[in-house]
N, C-alpha and C positions, 0 to 999 in steps of 0.2 A: 339547657344549653342549646337544644334543637331550635327553640323559639328565638334565641338570640341570633343564631346563624341565619335563620329565615328572615328576621327583621333586617339584619345587615345586608343581606342579599337584596331584599326588596327595596330598602332605602337607597341603595346604590344604583340599582337598575331602574327604578321608577322614573327618575328624572330623564334618563335616556329614552325611555319609552314615550314620555310626553313630548319630547322634542323630535322624535323620529330617528334619533341617532342610535347607532349600534356599535358594539364593541367587537372587534375581531382581534384575535391574538396575532402577534407578529409572526412572520414565517420562522420555522425552525432553523436554527443555525446548522447548516450542512457544511462539513469540511470539503475542501477540494479533493478531487480524486486524481489519480495519476501522479501523486506527489513523489518527489525524489529528494530524500533528505540530504544527500551529498550536494545537490545543487542549492539547497536552502542554507547550508552551513556558511559561516562567515559573518561579516559585519553588516548590520542594517541600521539605518538612521530613522529615528522616530520623526515623522512629518507632522502627525497630529494624534491626539488622544482625547478620550473623554477624561475629565478631571478625576484624579485619584488622590487619596490622602498620602500615599507612599511616594508619589511623584510631584507633590505640590512644590511649585517654585523651581522645578528643575528645567534646565535648558541644555542644549547640545547632548540630547539623550541618544544613546546607541544601545543596541543589543547585539552581542556577538555569540554565535553558536559554534561549538566544536564537538567532535566525537570523543567520548571518553573511552577508556580501555574496557569498561564493562558493557559497552554497547549503548549506554544512555548518552544523552546530549548535555554537555556543559553549557550553561546559560550565564552570561555575564552582562548585566544591565548597568550602564554607567550614565551619569549626568552631573551637572554642576548647578549649585544653588545660585540662581538669578543671573549670573554671568559666567563666561568661560574662566574668569579668574576667581570665581566663588568656590566654596567648599566642594570638593570632588566626592561624589557619592557612588558607591559600588555595591551591587547585590549579586551574589553568586548563587546559582541554583542548578537544578538538574531537571531534565525532561525525559519522558519515555513515551512510546506510542500508546495511545489509548485503545486503538483498534489495529487494523492491519497497516503495515508500513507504507502502503500506497495511498493512504488517506492522510490529509493534512490535519490530523487530530492527535494532539499530544496532551499529556498531563505534565504540569510543571510544578516544581516544589522549591521554595526558598526557605521553608521552615520544617525541617525534619520529615516526618511521615505524611505531612499534609500536602495534598496535590490539588491543583486547580486546572480547569479546562484551558487549553490553548488550542483554539480552533481557527485554522486558516480558512477563511470564508471566501477569499478572493486572492488569486495569485496570477501574476503576469506569466505568460508562457515562457518568457526569457528569465524569469525570477528577478525582475528589476523592481517590482513593488508588490505589496501584499496588504491585505486587511486581516487583522487578527482580532478575535473576540474571545471573551471568557464570560459567559452569561450575558445578560443584557446590560450589565453594569460597566463592563470594561470593553474598550475598543481602541485599537491602535492602527494607524496607517503608517506603514514602513516602506522605506525605499533603500536601494543600494547606494544611492547618492544623497548628499546632504540637502539637496534641492530637488524639486520635482516639477515637471512641466504643469502649468496651471490647467491645461485641458485634461491631463491625466488625473490631477488632483480633483477637479470638478467631477470627473467620472467616478472616482473612488468615493467621494462624499455622497454622491447620488446613490451609489450602490449601498452604502452604509444606511442611508435613509430608507431605501427599499427593504432592507433587512430589519427595519423597525427601530433603529437607533435615533436618538434625538441629536441630530447633527448640529443643531443650533448651539449646543453646549461644547462643541469640539474646541480644544485648545491647540493652536497651531504652534508647534514647538520651534523656537528659534534655533537655528543651526549655524552659528557664526563660525567662520573659518579662522 
């Protein structure tokens, strides 16, 4: 088994050595600090996302956060299949802080006891837009409004790229009024 691991390591790294290329890990996903949950609660519009099987074909996607009586956060994700008149999809979940409440790092669950990371890696000081990640596989750009200024959107896409996300795969979610 040791030899197989060594072979795989060598066979993957050797071509990079020949070309002079190096591999560097993307930066760690750090949650924002100074986070205020009460300001974050409410409705957010999905502006862009990395494609996911559970959101495939959905448009007019929103996420609404509210405080539950047990101190956790109720999460309601909604969208429509292909058009606003398409099938309405709703997923209701819960979230809790993963660390201290002043960090934008929550754990979210839509399936029983299974929780996934919900890391707010970028947040406007006025809580008008945000970038949320869950591992390197999932990324969302959210806004309080259904549309976002192109300059702000370009800035957020660039930030996501700096964080190591493949932004060429972003799906820009239609938000028809």
